[in-house]
N, C-alpha and C positions, 0 to 999 in steps of 0.2 A: 402282661397277660398273653399267653400263647394259645390262641384259639384252636389251633390244630391239635395241640397236646390235650386240651380239655375235651375236644370232640372225641379223640381216641379213648380217653379215660372213661367217658360216659358210655361209649360203645363196648369197651372190652374189659373194664376193670371192676364191674359190679357197683359203680357209684350209685348210691340211693338218695343222697342229699347233696345239694350244691348251693353256694351263695354267690350271687353275681350283682354287679351294679348295672344300670341300664346300658352303659357303653359296652361293657363286656358281653352282655346278652346280645346286643345288636351285632357285635363282631362274631359271636358264635353262630348266629343265624347266617351271617354273610359267608361264613366259612364253607357252607354247603350249598350256596346259591338258593334256589327255590325248593330244594329237597327237604324232607323231614330229617330231624335229628334222631339218630339211632341211640336210644338210651333205655335199654330194656329193663333196667332195675331202678330208674329214677322215680322217686315218689314225690319229690318236692324241690323246687328251685326258688329259694328266697331271693327276691329282687328288691334291693334297698340301696341306701347310700345317697340317693337322689330320686327325684320324681321320675317315674317311668311313664312315657306316653301310653295312653290306653291302647292305641292300635298296635304298638310294639308288644304289649302283653298278650293281646288277642292273637297276634301272629305267632308268638312263641308257643302258646297253648295248641294252636292248630297244627304246629309243626313238631310236636312231640316233647315240648318242654312244659311241665306242669308248673307254670309261673305262679308264685304267691307273693304279691307285693307286700312289703313289710315296712314298718316304721320303728326306729329304735334310737337309742342313745348309749354312748359309752357308760354314762352314769347309771343306766338302767340295766346293766349286764346284757347289753345289746338290744334285745327286743322289747317292744311295748305293745304293738298290735300287728297282726298278720292276717291277711285274707287267705283262707285255705285254697288250695289249687282247684278244688271242685266247686267253689263258690263263684257265682256270676261276677264278671267284671263290669262295673257300672260307669266309673269315671276316673280320669287321671287323678292320682292322689288318694284314691279310695283304698284303705288298708284294713277294713273290717273292724271287728270289736277288739277291745283290749284283751290281752292274754290273762287268764286267771293266774293269780289273784290281783293283778294290776288294775288300778282305777285311773281313769282319765277324766278331766274336766276342762271345759273351755271357759276362759276368764275374759270378761269384757274390759275395755280400757278404764271403766269406772271401778273395777275390782270385783264385780259380782259374777255369778255363774250365767253364762250365755244360754239362751233358749235353744232348743233343737233347730238346726239349720242356720244359726247365726254364728258368724266367724269371730274368733278371738284367739288369745294365746293359749297354747296347749300346756297343761300342767299334769303331772303324773304322781301317783302315790302307790306304794307297795313295797314288799319285802326285798325286791331285787335292787332297790336304789342304794347307791353309795351314801352312807350316813353324812359325809361332809358336803354333799351336794344339795341337800334338802333344807327347807325352812323349818321353823320351830314346830309346825304342824305336820311335817313329814312330806311336804309337796315339793317336787322338782319343777322349777320354772324353766321350761325348755327354750323359750325364745322363738319357738315355731308357731306358725299360724295354722288354724284348722277349725273344723266344725264337726259336731256330732249330729247324727240323724235321730229320728224318733226311736230307733231300735238300739241306739248306742254305738253305731258304727262310725268310725273316724275317717274323715277326709283331711289330708294334710295339704295345706295351701302354700307352704314355703316358709322361709325364715322371715321373721318380722323385720330384721335389719336389711333384708334384700329388697323389700317392697320399693317400687319406683313410683314416685309421686310426680305426675306430669299434668300440668294444667288443672290441678286440684283433684285429679282422678288417681286412684291406686291401681297399680299393675303388679301382679305376681310374676317374677321372671320364670318360674317353673311352668306356669301355664303357657307362656309364650314359647318356651323351649320345647314343650310337648308338641306344639303344632309345627314349629319350624323343623324339628328333627326329622319329620316324615316327608318333607318336601323334596321333589326331584332336584338333584344337584347339591344337596346338603348332606355332607358326610357326618359332621359334628357341629354343634352350635352351643353357644353360651350367651346369656342375656344379662345386661346390667344397665344401670342408669348412666346417661351421658349428660353433662352439664349443658344447659341451653340458656342463653341470655333472656329469651322471651318467655319460655315455659318453665324455667327452673331446672327441670330435667326432662329428657325424652328417652324413649326406649332404644337402646343400642343392641345390636346383634353381632357377635363375632362368629363367623362361619368358616369352617374348613370345607372347601368345595369338593365335591366328588370329582374324580378324574374326568377331564374333558368339559367341565362346566365352569362358567363364570357368572354366578348369580348377580343380578342387579337389584337395587332397592325397589324398583318398579315391579320386577317379576315376583320378588318375595312378597311385597304388599298385596299384589293381586292374588297370589296363591293363598294368602291368609283371609281373603274376603269370604265372609260367611262362616269363618271359623274363629275369628277374633274380632272384638269390637274395634272400631277405627283407632281409638286412643291406645290400644294395646299392640298395634302393629309397629314394627321397627321403623324408626325415623332416621337411624344411622346404621350402616351396614359395613362391616370391616371383614376383609378376606385374609385369613391367616393360615399358616401351615399346620399349626397345632394349638390346642387350648391348654392353659395352665391348670394342672390338676394335682391333687394330693396323691400320695402313694396308694390310696384306696380308690382312686378314680373320681373323686369329687372335684367339682369345679372350684377353683380359687378365684372368686369374683373380684376380690380386692386387687388381683393382678391384671384385671382387664382394664384397658385404657385405650383411647383413640390412637396412642402411639404403638399399640400392639401389632398393628398391621395397616396396610393401605385401605382407605375408604373405598368401597365398591362404587362403580359408576351408578348414577341414579337411573339410567335408562331413559332419560328424557323427562323424568318426573320431577315436579316441583311440589314439595310438601310444606305447607305454610301453617297448618293448624293441627294440634294433637287430637282433634275430634273430626 
């Protein structure tokens, strides 16, 4: 991704639509410092591929990028739900109502439809789905977690397989990443489970530090106070030069391990309980 080339294209080549992942959106904003992005013809910027932090989306809109958080899947011809750029941003993972004529339902662990506001597995139905990817009734089981509100708007909570269970509590890595990504001294971050003899697993964070910064576990946890419940805050912190990503910029969580980089200093903090 060449942020400078994209910036010039938006300014000079009449680009009206663009698709970005959160990492490339952040790099585009960093390209111009605190200035606005010159994009006179841009009508919509689809932001997908991973959960985009709410404040990143708010900043993008304020600086000239009409960000539209979107949720999709290859099996669904890319898009399933997209929040229009003129619609209010409410929360991280909020992607609006399903696109017509797509239908979305949330399924509980017991197999029934979840009530509004209740989390479960996202399933999708509609003519854009690949025939070989659906069940006998035509539903695609995405493996993603989400919830629908009373108006049918979808909030995506992350992959079911990525959920971290620590001390009996469930933690969505995307939620934690959304907070950590906006902390001072954090250029990039990925979150995954780290095995722990006492708690089964704890929350681990792999951080690419900003130039001149050396985050510690203590400073990161303090910065998360008031933004994340105690059991959702990182209990292991690893400083790395880069994060393992796919060609599309998605984090490869399976490639994250304590051996990926040195564990950051604790900053004098002793963490004994996940709560």
